[in-house]
N, C-alpha and C positions, 0 to 999 in steps of 0.2 A: 485307700484310695482318697487323692487328690481334693481338695475344695476347690470349687471356681475361681474366688480369687487365685489363689496358688498359679492354679494353669492359667487364668491372665497373665500374671506377672512374666513367667516361663516366655510366652509369643515374645516378647518383648526383647528378650535377652541377646547378647553380642558372645561374641568369641574375644580371647584375650590372649595372650601369653604374654608373663615377663620374665624379667632378665637380670639375674644376678651373681655375681663373683663372690661366693662364699669358703670360709676355711674349715674342713670337717677331718675327723683322727676316727678310726674306728676303737669304739666302746662298749664294752657290755654296759647294761642297765644301773647294774650295781654298782662298777668304778665311777660310773655320772653321780650316781647319786652320792654316794660315797665325797665325789670330788667337789661338788658343788652346797655339803657339809648338813643338809638334809634331803629329804629324801622328794624330789620333784615330782615322780611319777612313784606313783606306787601298787597300783593296780596287775603291773608285769611283773614277770618273771625276771627276776634278778641277772639271771646269767643270760637273757634276752640278746641278743646280738641289733646292733645299730653302730649309731655316728655319731658323737658332738659335734656340732655345727655351731662355729663362731659367722655371727653375722654382718656384713657392713655396720651397724651401727654399735656395734659392739653387743648385741643379745645374743646370750649362748643355750642352745640346747638339745634336747638328746632325738632322732630322730631313728625308730626302727630300720634295721637293710631296706630288706625287702622294699618298702617304700622311696628310703633314700636314692637309692639304686635304679628305682622305676625315676625320678625326677632329677639324677643329678650326673654327671660324667667329670672325669678330671677335664682340665683343660692341658693344653700345651704352653709351652713360654709366649710362643708368637699368640696364639689367643689374648693370653692373659695382657700382653702389649698391647693391644688394639683392642680392649673394653675399658681402658685404664685412661 
């Protein structure tokens, strides 16, 4: 159960949406960890399906397949041109 302070904070919350173009490639967690030369994410199955993600600031991460596909979709060349 949430305490009163947490409930009060939630009352003032507003909704936001973010948008950025990323680069991604399907990659199992084990291969991602090998590529990074250190186990970045060790608590999951190395055969877990996901994506290696490259953000505009050059940060690289790995995202589980279901989480990634819920948040992103591939864009077409016209959409990419409009966002730059």
